[in-house]
C-alpha positions as CSV (number, residue, x, y, z in Angstrom):
1,M,-34.2,-14.0,1.6
2,V,-30.5,-14.3,0.6
3,K,-28.4,-11.3,0.5
4,T,-25.8,-10.9,-2.0
5,L,-23.2,-8.1,-2.4
6,T,-22.8,-6.1,-5.6
7,Q,-19.4,-6.7,-7.0
8,W,-18.1,-3.5,-8.5
9,T,-15.4,-3.2,-11.4
10,V,-12.6,-0.6,-11.4
11,A,-14.5,1.0,-14.3
12,D,-17.6,1.3,-11.9
13,Y,-15.4,2.8,-9.3
14,H,-14.0,5.5,-11.5
15,H,-17.6,6.5,-12.9
16,M,-18.6,6.8,-9.0
17,I,-15.7,8.9,-8.3
18,A,-16.1,11.0,-11.4
19,S,-19.7,11.5,-10.7
20,S,-19.1,12.6,-7.2
21,L,-21.2,9.8,-5.8
22,L,-18.2,8.9,-3.5
23,A,-17.3,12.6,-2.6
24,G,-16.4,13.2,0.9
25,R,-16.2,9.4,1.7
26,H,-12.8,7.9,2.4
27,V,-13.2,4.6,0.6
28,E,-11.1,1.9,-1.4
29,L,-12.1,-0.9,-3.7
30,I,-11.1,-4.2,-2.5
31,N,-11.8,-7.1,-4.4
32,G,-14.9,-5.5,-6.1
33,Q,-16.3,-4.3,-2.5
34,I,-16.3,-0.5,-1.7
35,V,-15.0,-0.4,1.8
36,D,-14.7,2.5,4.3
37,R,-11.2,3.3,5.5
38,A,-10.3,3.9,9.2
39,P,-9.8,7.5,10.1
40,E,-6.4,8.5,10.5
41,L,-5.2,10.1,13.9
42,P,-2.5,12.7,13.6
43,I,0.3,10.2,14.5
44,H,-0.7,7.8,11.5
45,R,-0.6,10.7,9.0
46,A,2.5,12.5,10.6
47,T,4.4,8.9,10.4
48,Y,3.7,8.2,6.7
49,R,4.4,11.8,5.7
50,R,7.8,11.5,7.3
51,G,8.2,8.3,5.7
52,V,7.5,9.6,2.4
53,K,9.9,12.5,2.6
54,Y,12.9,10.1,3.9
55,L,12.3,7.6,1.0
56,E,12.1,10.6,-1.6
57,A,15.6,11.9,-0.2
58,L,16.9,8.3,-0.2
59,L,15.8,7.2,-3.5
60,G,15.9,10.6,-5.6
61,D,14.7,10.5,-9.2
62,Q,15.1,6.4,-9.3
63,V,11.2,6.0,-8.2
64,I,8.1,7.9,-7.4
65,V,7.0,8.0,-3.8
66,F,3.2,8.1,-3.6
67,S,1.7,9.1,-0.5
68,A,-2.1,7.8,0.0
69,A,-2.5,7.2,-3.6
70,M,-4.5,4.5,-5.1
71,I,-3.0,1.7,-7.0
72,T,-5.0,-0.6,-9.3
73,L,-5.0,-4.2,-9.0
74,P,-6.4,-6.7,-11.6
75,N,-9.0,-8.5,-9.3
76,D,-11.1,-5.4,-9.0
77,G,-9.2,-3.5,-6.6
78,E,-8.0,-0.1,-6.1
79,P,-6.6,0.1,-2.5
80,E,-4.9,3.2,-1.2
81,P,-1.6,2.3,0.4
82,N,0.0,4.8,2.7
83,I,3.2,4.8,0.6
84,A,3.7,3.3,-2.9
85,I,7.3,3.2,-4.2
86,V,6.6,3.0,-8.0
87,R,8.5,3.1,-11.5
88,P,9.1,6.8,-12.6
89,L,6.2,8.2,-14.5
90,E,8.0,8.2,-18.1
91,S,8.3,4.4,-17.8
92,R,4.5,3.6,-17.3
93,D,1.1,4.5,-18.7
94,D,-0.2,7.6,-17.0
95,S,-3.9,6.8,-18.0
96,Q,-4.2,4.7,-15.0
97,H,-3.2,4.3,-11.4
98,P,0.2,2.3,-10.9
99,G,-0.3,-1.6,-11.0
100,P,1.4,-4.6,-9.9
101,T,4.3,-4.4,-12.4
102,D,4.9,-0.7,-11.8
103,I,5.3,-1.2,-8.0
104,Y,8.7,-1.7,-6.2
105,W,7.1,-1.9,-2.7
106,L,4.2,-0.8,-0.6
107,I,4.2,0.5,2.8
108,E,1.1,0.6,5.2
109,V,1.4,2.5,8.4
110,S,-0.9,0.9,11.2
111,N,-1.9,2.8,14.4
112,S,-5.2,0.9,14.9
113,T,-5.7,-1.5,11.9
114,L,-2.7,-3.8,12.4
115,A,-4.9,-7.0,12.0
116,Y,-6.4,-5.8,8.7
117,D,-3.0,-4.5,7.2
118,S,-1.2,-7.7,8.2
119,G,-4.2,-10.0,7.3
120,E,-6.5,-9.1,4.7
121,K,-4.5,-6.2,2.9
122,A,-1.3,-8.5,3.1
123,N,-3.3,-11.4,1.3
124,I,-4.5,-9.1,-1.4
125,Y,-1.0,-7.7,-2.2
126,A,0.2,-11.4,-2.2
127,Q,-2.4,-12.5,-4.7
128,N,-1.2,-9.7,-6.9
129,N,2.4,-10.7,-6.7
130,I,3.6,-7.5,-4.8
131,Q,7.0,-8.5,-3.9
132,D,7.6,-6.5,-0.9
133,Y,5.0,-5.3,1.6
134,W,5.7,-3.7,4.7
135,V,3.6,-2.8,7.5
136,V,4.8,0.0,10.1
137,D,3.6,-0.7,13.5
138,I,3.4,2.7,15.3
139,A,2.4,1.5,18.7
140,A,5.1,-1.3,18.8
141,K,7.7,0.7,16.7
142,Q,8.4,-2.4,14.5
143,I,8.0,-3.2,10.8
144,W,6.5,-6.4,9.6
145,V,8.0,-7.3,6.3
146,H,6.0,-9.5,4.0
147,R,7.7,-11.3,0.9
148,Q,7.6,-14.3,-1.0
149,S,4.2,-14.4,-2.3
150,N,2.7,-18.0,-2.8
151,E,-0.9,-18.9,-3.7
152,G,-2.2,-15.8,-2.3
153,T,-0.3,-15.4,1.0
154,Y,3.3,-14.3,1.9
155,T,5.4,-17.1,2.8
156,S,8.1,-14.9,4.7
157,I,7.2,-12.5,7.3
158,E,9.9,-10.8,9.4
159,K,9.6,-8.5,12.2
160,L,12.2,-5.9,12.6
161,T,12.8,-3.1,15.1
162,S,16.2,-1.5,14.0
163,G,18.9,-1.9,11.5
164,T,18.4,-1.5,7.8
165,L,16.1,-3.1,5.4
166,T,16.8,-3.7,1.5
167,P,14.1,-3.8,-0.8
168,V,13.7,-7.1,-2.8
169,T,13.5,-5.2,-6.2
170,M,16.3,-2.6,-5.1
171,P,19.1,-4.6,-3.7
172,S,21.6,-1.4,-3.6
173,I,19.2,0.6,-1.2
174,K,19.6,0.5,2.6
175,V,16.4,1.8,4.4
176,Q,17.1,2.7,8.0
177,I,14.1,1.1,10.0
178,E,14.1,3.8,12.7
179,R,13.6,6.6,10.0
180,L,10.3,5.2,9.1
181,F,9.1,6.1,12.9
182,I,10.7,9.6,13.4
């Protein structure tokens, strides 16, 4: 017997959420598959919450900084990045989660999931033309900056430990790398 996985659409996923079928489960939709998310340790949550506060203060009303909120991708995906920097609400459709055209950049905070965040998650974001994707590596106190998506992968990956970082879509902004760790 051959086993096949059921492919879920975003509409299916929303129906499951609305009917409480997924209540109490920490999952996300990745390429049509419902995937359990890794549990968060306190350091993980504290790091991305501090990052959100810093970015909100830095960026003000130019953007919305979402914390652990879903985004919708056209390939039947609704991942939940730790931080999503998106266009202000009045400039987009509020009947759905932000999509690739709404996103300035995404940040995942990694405590125990660096390989997944830098591998499969990076490829998913590259396939959907997310121009800027950062992985905050808590253990090594470094940031992996993924840019220039080409055929489903990022062709530019840079490791930074200090200094400032300028988002591709916001060239006047300077993010202090150290502030994403404290």
